TIMI-2910 file (N, C-alpha, C, CB; in pm, 1 decimal, decimal comma, always signed):
<rs>
+----------+----------+----------+----------+----------+----------+----------+----------+----------+----------+----------+----------+------+
!      n_x !      n_y !      n_z !     ca_x !     ca_y !     ca_z !      c_x !      c_y !      c_z !     cb_x !     cb_y !     cb_z ! resn !
+----------+----------+----------+----------+----------+----------+----------+----------+----------+----------+----------+----------+------+
!  +3181,6 !  -7546,0 ! +20651,2 !  +3286,5 !  -7447,3 ! +20641,0 !  +3331,5 !  -7431,8 ! +20496,7 !  +3403,9 !  -7485,1 ! +20729,7 !  Unk !
!  +3345,5 !  -7543,5 ! +20426,2 !  +3389,8 !  -7538,2 ! +20287,7 !  +3283,9 !  -7470,5 ! +20200,4 !  +3420,4 !  -7679,7 ! +20235,5 !  Unk !
!  +3159,7 !  -7486,1 ! +20236,9 !  +3052,3 !  -7426,7 ! +20158,5 !  +3054,6 !  -7273,4 ! +20168,8 !  +2916,6 !  -7481,1 ! +20205,2 !  Unk !
!  +3089,0 !  -7214,9 ! +20282,4 !  +3095,8 !  -7069,7 ! +20300,9 !  +3205,9 !  -7010,3 ! +20214,5 !  +3119,6 !  -7034,6 ! +20449,0 !  Unk !
!  +3320,1 !  -7075,4 ! +20205,9 !  +3430,0 !  -7025,0 ! +20124,5 !  +3395,0 !  -7036,2 ! +19976,4 !  +3560,0 !  -7101,8 ! +20155,2 !  Unk !
!  +3322,0 !  -7137,7 ! +19939,2 !  +3286,5 !  -7159,6 ! +19799,9 !  +3192,2 !  -7049,4 ! +19749,9 !  +3221,5 !  -7297,7 ! +19782,7 !  Unk !
!  +3112,8 !  -6988,6 ! +19837,6 !  +3017,7 !  -6884,4 ! +19800,8 !  +3084,1 !  -6752,6 ! +19765,1 !  +2921,2 !  -6862,3 ! +19912,7 !  Unk !
!  +3208,5 !  -6730,2 ! +19803,9 !  +3279,0 !  -6605,4 ! +19774,1 !  +3350,7 !  -6609,3 ! +19639,7 !  +3378,6 !  -6575,2 ! +19883,5 !  Unk !
!  +3344,0 !  -6719,0 ! +19572,0 !  +3416,5 !  -6733,9 ! +19445,8 !  +3364,3 !  -6631,7 ! +19343,1 !  +3402,0 !  -6879,3 ! +19390,9 !  Unk !
!  +3457,1 !  -6556,7 ! +19281,7 !  +3421,1 !  -6458,4 ! +19179,8 !  +3385,9 !  -6321,4 ! +19233,7 !  +3307,5 !  -6508,8 ! +19101,2 !  Unk !
!  +3383,8 !  -6304,7 ! +19365,5 !  +3344,5 !  -6174,5 ! +19420,4 !  +3447,0 !  -6065,8 ! +19387,7 !  +3326,4 !  -6184,7 ! +19572,0 !  Unk !
!  +3574,1 !  -6099,7 ! +19378,9 !  +3676,3 !  -6000,4 ! +19343,8 !  +3655,1 !  -5950,6 ! +19200,9 !  +3818,3 !  -6060,3 ! +19359,2 !  Unk !
!  +3616,4 !  -6038,8 ! +19112,6 !  +3590,1 !  -5999,3 ! +18973,7 !  +3470,5 !  -5905,6 ! +18966,1 !  +3565,6 !  -6123,2 ! +18885,7 !  Unk !
!  +3367,1 !  -5934,5 ! +19041,0 !  +3248,0 !  -5849,8 ! +19041,9 !  +3281,6 !  -5712,9 ! +19100,1 !  +3134,3 !  -5916,3 ! +19122,6 !  Unk !
!  +3357,3 !  -5708,8 ! +19208,7 !  +3395,6 !  -5581,3 ! +19269,2 !  +3481,9 !  -5499,5 ! +19173,3 !  +3470,8 !  -5605,0 ! +19401,2 !  Unk !
!  +3572,9 !  -5564,9 ! +19104,2 !  +3657,3 !  -5495,6 ! +19006,5 !  +3571,3 !  -5438,4 ! +18893,8 !  +3764,6 !  -5591,6 ! +18948,9 !  Unk !
!  +3475,9 !  -5516,2 ! +18845,5 !  +3387,9 !  -5471,0 ! +18737,3 !  +3302,2 !  -5352,5 ! +18780,7 !  +3298,2 !  -5585,6 ! +18690,4 !  Unk !
!  +3269,4 !  -5344,1 ! +18908,7 !  +3189,9 !  -5232,5 ! +18958,7 !  +3274,0 !  -5105,8 ! +18973,1 !  +3126,9 !  -5268,7 ! +19092,8 !  Unk !
!  +3399,7 !  -5119,1 ! +19006,3 !  +3487,0 !  -5004,3 ! +19029,3 !  +3547,9 !  -4952,4 ! +18899,1 !  +3597,8 !  -5041,6 ! +19127,0 !  Unk !
!  +3563,2 !  -5036,9 ! +18799,7 !  +3631,1 !  -4999,3 ! +18675,1 !  +3570,7 !  -4876,7 ! +18605,9 !  +3628,5 !  -5115,6 ! +18580,0 !  Unk !
!  +3438,7 !  -4863,4 ! +18589,4 !  +3385,3 !  -4743,5 ! +18523,5 !  +3419,4 !  -4613,7 ! +18597,9 !  +3234,5 !  -4755,5 ! +18510,1 !  Unk !
!  +3415,7 !  -4616,4 ! +18729,4 !  +3451,7 !  -4497,0 ! +18806,6 !  +3598,7 !  -4462,7 ! +18787,0 !  +3421,7 !  -4518,1 ! +18956,1 !  Unk !
!  +3683,2 !  -4563,2 ! +18783,0 !  +3826,2 !  -4540,2 ! +18761,4 !  +3851,5 !  -4481,2 ! +18623,0 !  +3905,0 !  -4671,3 ! +18778,2 !  Unk !
!  +3785,0 !  -4534,5 ! +18521,8 !  +3802,1 !  -4484,2 ! +18385,1 !  +3752,0 !  -4340,0 ! +18375,1 !  +3727,0 !  -4574,5 ! +18283,8 !  Unk !
!  +3639,7 !  -4309,7 ! +18438,7 !  +3587,3 !  -4172,9 ! +18437,2 !  +3683,7 !  -4076,8 ! +18505,6 !  +3450,1 !  -4167,1 ! +18505,5 !  Unk !
!  +3738,6 !  -4116,9 ! +18619,2 !  +3833,6 !  -4032,4 ! +18690,7 !  +3959,5 !  -4011,2 ! +18607,2 !  +3869,4 !  -4094,6 ! +18826,7 !  Unk !
!  +4005,7 !  -4114,5 ! +18541,5 !  +4122,7 !  -4102,8 ! +18454,9 !  +4095,4 !  -4005,6 ! +18340,1 !  +4162,7 !  -4240,7 ! +18399,6 !  Unk !
!  +3976,3 !  -4010,5 ! +18283,5 !  +3938,2 !  -3917,6 ! +18177,1 !  +3937,0 !  -3773,4 ! +18224,3 !  +3802,3 !  -3953,9 ! +18122,4 !  Unk !
!  +3886,8 !  -3749,2 ! +18344,3 !  +3885,2 !  -3613,5 ! +18400,1 !  +4027,4 !  -3563,1 ! +18421,5 !  +3807,0 !  -3610,1 ! +18533,1 !  Unk !
!  +4113,2 !  -3647,2 ! +18474,8 !  +4253,1 !  -3607,5 ! +18497,0 !  +4321,9 !  -3577,9 ! +18364,1 !  +4329,9 !  -3718,3 ! +18573,2 !  Unk !
!  +4302,0 !  -3663,2 ! +18265,1 !  +4365,6 !  -3640,2 ! +18134,8 !  +4312,1 !  -3513,3 ! +18068,4 !  +4343,1 !  -3761,0 ! +18042,6 !  Unk !
!  +4183,8 !  -3485,1 ! +18083,2 !  +4126,7 !  -3361,1 ! +18030,7 !  +4185,3 !  -3239,4 ! +18099,3 !  +3975,7 !  -3361,4 ! +18046,7 !  Unk !
!  +4205,8 !  -3248,1 ! +18230,2 !  +4268,2 !  -3138,0 ! +18304,0 !  +4411,2 !  -3113,6 ! +18260,1 !  +4265,1 !  -3166,2 ! +18452,4 !  Unk !
!  +4483,6 !  -3219,9 ! +18236,3 !  +4622,3 !  -3206,3 ! +18188,6 !  +4624,1 !  -3143,3 ! +18049,8 !  +4693,7 !  -3344,3 ! +18185,9 !  Unk !
!  +4533,8 !  -3186,4 ! +17961,8 !  +4527,5 !  -3129,7 ! +17826,3 !  +4493,1 !  -2981,6 ! +17831,6 !  +4423,8 !  -3205,0 ! +17740,6 !  Unk !
!  +4398,1 !  -2942,5 ! +17917,9 !  +4362,7 !  -2801,5 ! +17930,5 !  +4480,2 !  -2722,1 ! +17987,3 !  +4238,3 !  -2784,8 ! +18019,9 !  Unk !
!  +4552,5 !  -2778,5 ! +18082,8 !  +4670,2 !  -2711,0 ! +18138,4 !  +4776,6 !  -2687,4 ! +18032,8 !  +4728,7 !  -2792,3 ! +18252,7 !  Unk !
!  +4798,4 !  -2785,2 ! +17947,1 !  +4895,3 !  -2767,5 ! +17838,4 !  +4849,5 !  -2658,7 ! +17742,2 !  +4916,1 !  -2899,7 ! +17762,6 !  Unk !
!  +4721,5 !  -2658,8 ! +17707,0 !  +4669,0 !  -2554,7 ! +17618,4 !  +4682,4 !  -2417,1 ! +17682,1 !  +4522,3 !  -2582,7 ! +17583,9 !  Unk !
!  +4654,4 !  -2409,3 ! +17810,9 !  +4664,5 !  -2281,9 ! +17881,4 !  +4807,5 !  -2228,7 ! +17880,3 !  +4615,8 !  -2297,1 ! +18025,1 !  Unk !
!  +4903,5 !  -2315,0 ! +17905,2 !  +5044,0 !  -2271,7 ! +17901,7 !  +5083,4 !  -2228,5 ! +17760,9 !  +5137,1 !  -2384,9 ! +17950,4 !  Unk !
!  +5035,9 !  -2301,0 ! +17659,7 !  +5068,3 !  -2265,1 ! +17521,0 !  +5012,6 !  -2129,4 ! +17482,9 !  +5015,1 !  -2370,1 ! +17425,5 !  Unk !
!  +4887,7 !  -2099,1 ! +17519,9 !  +4831,1 !  -1970,0 ! +17480,9 !  +4898,5 !  -1855,5 ! +17554,6 !  +4681,0 !  -1967,6 ! +17507,3 !  Unk !
!  +4936,7 !  -1876,2 ! +17680,1 !  +5009,7 !  -1771,5 ! +17752,4 !  +5145,1 !  -1745,4 ! +17687,2 !  +5028,7 !  -1810,8 ! +17900,2 !  Unk !
!  +5215,1 !  -1850,8 ! +17652,3 !  +5344,8 !  -1836,0 ! +17586,4 !  +5328,0 !  -1770,7 ! +17449,3 !  +5414,3 !  -1973,0 ! +17572,3 !  Unk !
!  +5225,3 !  -1810,0 ! +17375,4 !  +5201,5 !  -1752,9 ! +17242,5 !  +5168,3 !  -1604,6 ! +17251,0 !  +5088,3 !  -1827,5 ! +17171,9 !  Unk !
!  +5085,6 !  -1566,2 ! +17346,9 !  +5050,5 !  -1424,7 ! +17362,1 !  +5172,4 !  -1342,6 ! +17400,5 !  +4940,3 !  -1407,4 ! +17467,3 !  Unk !
!  +5252,2 !  -1393,9 ! +17490,8 !  +5374,2 !  -1324,4 ! +17532,5 !  +5471,8 !  -1309,1 ! +17416,0 !  +5441,7 !  -1399,7 ! +17647,8 !  Unk !
!  +5492,1 !  -1416,2 ! +17342,5 !  +5581,5 !  -1412,1 ! +17226,3 !  +5527,8 !  -1314,7 ! +17122,0 !  +5597,9 !  -1553,0 ! +17164,6 !  Unk !
!  +5398,7 !  -1320,4 ! +17096,0 !  +5337,5 !  -1231,1 ! +16998,7 !  +5352,7 !  -1084,9 ! +17036,1 !  +5192,2 !  -1264,1 ! +16983,1 !  Unk !
!  +5337,1 !  -1051,8 ! +17163,9 !  +5351,5 !   -912,6 ! +17207,9 !  +5494,8 !   -864,1 ! +17188,5 !  +5310,4 !   -898,1 ! +17355,5 !  Unk !
!  +5591,7 !   -947,2 ! +17221,9 !  +5732,7 !   -907,1 ! +17203,1 !  +5764,4 !   -888,4 ! +17054,9 !  +5828,2 !  -1012,7 ! +17264,6 !  Unk !
!  +5718,2 !   -979,2 ! +16971,9 !  +5746,0 !   -971,0 ! +16828,5 !  +5672,5 !   -852,0 ! +16766,0 !  +5705,1 !  -1102,2 ! +16757,9 !  Unk !
!  +5552,3 !   -821,4 ! +16811,8 !  +5475,5 !   -709,4 ! +16756,8 !  +5549,9 !   -577,5 ! +16773,2 !  +5338,8 !   -700,6 ! +16824,2 !  Unk !
!  +5618,2 !   -560,1 ! +16883,4 !  +5692,0 !   -436,2 ! +16907,8 !  +5809,2 !   -423,6 ! +16811,8 !  +5741,6 !   -430,5 ! +17053,0 !  Unk !
!  +5878,9 !   -531,7 ! +16788,1 !  +6001,3 !   -527,0 ! +16707,7 !  +5972,8 !   -539,6 ! +16558,2 !  +6096,2 !   -637,5 ! +16751,0 !  Unk !
!  +5885,2 !   -633,1 ! +16519,5 !  +5870,0 !   -666,7 ! +16377,8 !  +5734,2 !   -633,3 ! +16317,4 !  +5895,4 !   -810,7 ! +16359,4 !  Unk !
!  +5637,1 !   -594,7 ! +16395,8 !  +5506,0 !   -559,1 ! +16341,8 !  +5399,6 !   -664,5 ! +16367,1 !  +5516,9 !   -534,7 ! +16194,8 !  Unk !
!  +5277,2 !   -627,7 ! +16330,3 !  +5161,4 !   -711,6 ! +16362,0 !  +5159,6 !   -844,5 ! +16286,9 !  +5035,3 !   -636,3 ! +16331,8 !  Unk !
!  +5194,1 !   -843,1 ! +16159,2 !  +5193,4 !   -967,6 ! +16081,0 !  +5290,1 !  -1070,2 ! +16136,6 !  +5227,8 !   -939,0 ! +15936,0 !  Unk !
!  +5408,8 !  -1024,3 ! +16173,6 !  +5508,0 !  -1115,3 ! +16232,1 !  +5461,8 !  -1165,1 ! +16368,4 !  +5644,5 !  -1045,5 ! +16245,0 !  Unk !
!  +5389,8 !  -1079,9 ! +16442,4 !  +5339,1 !  -1120,7 ! +16574,2 !  +5236,3 !  -1232,2 ! +16561,0 !  +5277,2 !  -1000,9 ! +16647,7 !  Unk !
!  +5147,6 !  -1219,7 ! +16463,9 !  +5046,4 !  -1323,9 ! +16441,0 !  +5114,0 !  -1454,7 ! +16401,1 !  +4945,5 !  -1279,9 ! +16331,5 !  Unk !
!  +5213,3 !  -1445,9 ! +16312,8 !  +5285,3 !  -1566,4 ! +16269,3 !  +5358,5 !  -1631,5 ! +16386,2 !  +5385,3 !  -1532,0 ! +16157,3 !  Unk !
!  +5422,2 !  -1550,4 ! +16470,7 !  +5495,1 !  -1604,7 ! +16586,0 !  +5399,9 !  -1671,0 ! +16684,8 !  +5574,8 !  -1493,8 ! +16656,3 !  Unk !
!  +5285,4 !  -1609,1 ! +16708,6 !  +5187,4 !  -1667,3 ! +16801,1 !  +5133,6 !  -1799,1 ! +16746,1 !  +5071,1 !  -1568,8 ! +16826,4 !  Unk !
!  +5111,8 !  -1806,0 ! +16615,5 !  +5065,5 !  -1931,6 ! +16555,5 !  +5172,3 !  -2040,5 ! +16564,1 !  +5025,9 !  -1909,0 ! +16409,3 !  Unk !
!  +5298,2 !  -2003,8 ! +16552,6 !  +5404,9 !  -2104,5 ! +16566,1 !  +5403,3 !  -2166,9 ! +16705,0 !  +5543,0 !  -2041,4 ! +16538,4 !  Unk !
!  +5373,8 !  -2087,2 ! +16806,2 !  +5373,1 !  -2138,4 ! +16943,6 !  +5242,1 !  -2210,9 ! +16975,5 !  +5395,1 !  -2023,6 ! +17043,2 !  Unk !
!  +5128,6 !  -2150,7 ! +16939,9 !  +4998,4 !  -2203,9 ! +16980,5 !  +4939,2 !  -2302,9 ! +16881,7 !  +4902,3 !  -2091,6 ! +17000,2 !  Unk !
!  +4987,1 !  -2303,5 ! +16758,8 !  +4932,4 !  -2393,8 ! +16658,1 !  +4845,2 !  -2319,6 ! +16558,6 !  +4852,7 !  -2504,7 ! +16724,2 !  Unk !
!  +4821,7 !  -2383,4 ! +16446,1 !  +4748,0 !  -2320,1 ! +16336,8 !  +4601,0 !  -2296,5 ! +16370,1 !  +4758,3 !  -2404,8 ! +16212,7 !  Unk !
!  +4543,3 !  -2373,6 ! +16461,2 !  +4401,5 !  -2359,3 ! +16494,8 !  +4374,2 !  -2241,2 ! +16587,3 !  +4351,0 !  -2486,2 ! +16559,2 !  Unk !
!  +4478,3 !  -2179,6 ! +16640,1 !  +4461,5 !  -2069,0 ! +16734,7 !  +4407,7 !  -1944,9 ! +16664,3 !  +4594,7 !  -2036,8 ! +16804,0 !  Unk !
!  +4328,9 !  -1868,8 ! +16737,1 !  +4279,8 !  -1739,1 ! +16689,8 !  +4367,3 !  -1632,9 ! +16754,7 !  +4126,2 !  -1717,4 ! +16724,3 !  Unk !
!  +4431,2 !  -1549,7 ! +16673,6 !  +4525,0 !  -1449,0 ! +16724,0 !  +4478,6 !  -1311,7 ! +16678,2 !  +4670,6 !  -1477,4 ! +16675,1 !  Unk !
!  +4476,2 !  -1215,6 ! +16770,3 !  +4445,6 !  -1077,5 ! +16733,3 !  +4549,2 !   -985,4 ! +16796,5 !  +4301,4 !  -1037,8 ! +16777,9 !  Unk !
!  +4582,2 !   -879,0 ! +16723,9 !  +4678,5 !   -779,2 ! +16771,3 !  +4609,0 !   -644,1 ! +16768,7 !  +4809,7 !   -777,8 ! +16683,3 !  Unk !
!  +4610,8 !   -574,7 ! +16880,5 !  +4551,3 !   -441,1 ! +16890,2 !  +4655,2 !   -343,9 ! +16942,7 !  +4425,9 !   -441,9 ! +16981,9 !  Unk !
!  +4656,2 !   -225,1 ! +16886,1 !  +4746,6 !   -118,8 ! +16931,2 !  +4661,8 !     -1,4 ! +16977,3 !  +4846,0 !    -75,3 ! +16817,4 !  Unk !
!  +4696,0 !    +53,0 ! +17092,3 !  +4624,8 !   +169,4 ! +17145,0 !  +4716,0 !   +246,4 ! +17239,4 !  +4494,7 !   +126,6 ! +17217,7 !  Unk !
!  +4734,6 !   +374,2 ! +17210,9 !  +4806,9 !   +466,3 ! +17298,6 !  +4944,0 !   +414,0 ! +17339,7 !  +4725,0 !   +494,2 ! +17421,9 !  Unk !
!  +5018,1 !   +359,5 ! +17245,2 !  +5153,5 !   +313,4 ! +17273,5 !  +5163,0 !   +175,2 ! +17336,0 !  +5219,3 !   +409,8 ! +17362,4 !  Unk !
!  +5053,7 !   +104,5 ! +17343,7 !  +5051,5 !    -31,0 ! +17399,2 !  +5009,6 !   -129,9 ! +17291,1 !  +4955,5 !    -39,6 ! +17521,0 !  Unk !
!  +5066,3 !   -247,3 ! +17296,5 !  +5030,6 !   -356,1 ! +17204,9 !  +4968,5 !   -468,2 ! +17287,6 !  +5156,1 !   -407,6 ! +17124,1 !  Unk !
!  +4850,4 !   -511,9 ! +17247,4 !  +4783,8 !   -623,5 ! +17314,4 !  +4767,4 !   -737,0 ! +17214,5 !  +4645,6 !   -580,4 ! +17373,1 !  Unk !
!  +4817,9 !   -853,7 ! +17251,5 !  +4802,6 !   -973,2 ! +17168,2 !  +4714,0 !  -1070,5 ! +17245,0 !  +4942,6 !  -1038,4 ! +17132,4 !  Unk !
!  +4607,4 !  -1113,2 ! +17179,8 !  +4512,9 !  -1207,6 ! +17241,2 !  +4515,7 !  -1336,5 ! +17159,8 !  +4366,8 !  -1147,7 ! +17247,4 !  Unk !
!  +4528,2 !  -1447,9 ! +17230,2 !  +4535,0 !  -1579,6 ! +17165,4 !  +4429,8 !  -1669,4 ! +17228,8 !  +4678,5 !  -1643,1 ! +17178,6 !  Unk !
!  +4357,6 !  -1742,4 ! +17144,9 !  +4258,0 !  -1837,8 ! +17193,8 !  +4270,1 !  -1967,5 ! +17115,3 !  +4114,3 !  -1779,7 ! +17182,1 !  Unk !
!  +4272,6 !  -2078,0 ! +17188,1 !  +4269,4 !  -2211,0 ! +17126,8 !  +4127,9 !  -2263,8 ! +17146,8 !  +4378,3 !  -2309,0 ! +17189,8 !  Unk !
!  +4059,7 !  -2302,0 ! +17038,8 !  +3922,0 !  -2349,6 ! +17052,6 !  +3913,1 !  -2479,6 ! +17132,5 !  +3860,3 !  -2369,7 ! +16915,3 !  Unk !
!  +3792,8 !  -2505,6 ! +17182,1 !  +3768,3 !  -2627,7 ! +17259,0 !  +3791,5 !  -2750,7 ! +17172,1 !  +3624,9 !  -2628,6 ! +17315,7 !  Unk !
!  +3842,4 !  -2856,9 ! +17236,9 !  +3865,6 !  -2985,3 ! +17168,3 !  +3793,6 !  -3093,1 ! +17247,2 !  +4019,9 !  -3018,1 ! +17155,2 !  Unk !
!  +3688,1 !  -3145,9 ! +17191,8 !  +3614,4 !  -3250,9 ! +17262,1 !  +3559,0 !  -3198,5 ! +17393,5 !  +3704,4 !  -3372,6 ! +17287,4 !  Unk !
!  +3597,2 !  -3261,3 ! +17502,7 !  +3552,0 !  -3218,1 ! +17634,3 !  +3646,4 !  -3117,2 ! +17699,0 !  +3536,3 !  -3337,7 ! +17724,6 !  Unk !
!  +3758,7 !  -3087,5 ! +17633,2 !  +3856,3 !  -2991,9 ! +17687,2 !  +3809,2 !  -2851,2 ! +17650,7 !  +4001,8 !  -3019,7 ! +17631,5 !  Unk !
!  +3788,4 !  -2763,2 ! +17750,7 !  +3739,1 !  -2628,9 ! +17720,5 !  +3842,7 !  -2543,8 ! +17646,9 !  +3697,6 !  -2559,3 ! +17848,6 !  Unk !
!  +3795,4 !  -2436,2 ! +17585,9 !  +3884,4 !  -2343,3 ! +17516,1 !  +3979,4 !  -2277,7 ! +17616,4 !  +3802,7 !  -2235,3 ! +17439,8 !  Unk !
!  +4097,5 !  -2241,6 ! +17567,9 !  +4195,2 !  -2170,9 ! +17651,0 !  +4225,1 !  -2038,3 ! +17583,8 !  +4326,5 !  -2255,3 ! +17671,5 !  Unk !
!  +4235,9 !  -1932,8 ! +17663,8 !  +4265,3 !  -1801,9 ! +17607,0 !  +4356,7 !  -1723,3 ! +17699,1 !  +4136,4 !  -1724,1 ! +17581,1 !  Unk !
!  +4432,7 !  -1632,0 ! +17638,5 !  +4523,7 !  -1547,4 ! +17714,9 !  +4551,8 !  -1422,1 ! +17634,0 !  +4655,9 !  -1622,4 ! +17749,4 !  Unk !
!  +4594,7 !  -1318,6 ! +17702,9 !  +4637,9 !  -1197,8 ! +17633,4 !  +4762,0 !  -1144,7 ! +17703,0 !  +4524,9 !  -1090,1 ! +17630,4 !  Unk !
!  +4843,4 !  -1075,4 ! +17625,2 !  +4965,4 !  -1014,9 ! +17678,5 !  +4971,8 !   -871,6 ! +17628,1 !  +5093,5 !  -1095,9 ! +17636,5 !  Unk !
!  +5018,7 !   -782,9 ! +17713,3 !  +5028,7 !   -641,1 ! +17680,6 !  +5173,9 !   -599,4 ! +17694,3 !  +4936,5 !   -554,7 ! +17772,1 !  Unk !
!  +5221,1 !   -521,8 ! +17596,1 !  +5358,9 !   -472,1 ! +17601,2 !  +5359,4 !   -325,5 ! +17559,9 !  +5453,2 !   -556,4 ! +17508,8 !  Unk !
!  +5450,9 !   -249,8 ! +17616,5 !  +5465,6 !   -107,1 ! +17585,2 !  +5549,6 !    -92,3 ! +17460,0 !  +5530,0 !    -29,5 ! +17703,6 !  Unk !
!  +5494,5 !    -21,3 ! +17361,3 !  +5567,4 !     +5,8 ! +17237,7 !  +5650,7 !   +131,4 ! +17260,1 !  +5469,8 !    +22,9 ! +17115,0 !  Unk !
!  +5779,7 !   +115,1 ! +17271,1 !  +5868,6 !   +226,8 ! +17304,6 !  +5940,7 !   +281,9 ! +17183,0 !  +5970,1 !   +183,5 ! +17407,6 !  Unk !
!  +5886,9 !   +258,1 ! +17064,9 !  +5951,3 !   +310,4 ! +16944,7 !  +5923,7 !   +456,0 ! +16928,5 !  +5905,8 !   +236,0 ! +16822,1 !  Unk !
+----------+----------+----------+----------+----------+----------+----------+----------+----------+----------+----------+----------+------+
</rs>
């Protein structure tokens, strides 16, 4: 009987060592998803802010405002057509986190 119990010694350590890589991989996927979600919210906010500022203060101020929200690495473009202003913001990919992009459209009522 004592010999059977002695044979299980260290099995918990082996099981933990087998599960640890899967846990670390899952944690990495979750953290990447959270990072992409934050980037996505930032680009949406930056595009919205840029569109509002473009109507009131012009295109240069809109680009500056979008960069303040999304960060200096963001690509910002402002297009005007038929009384509408479209601001498009894109944050490039970082490591395994994919790029995030958004655009906002506002009516120029001036």
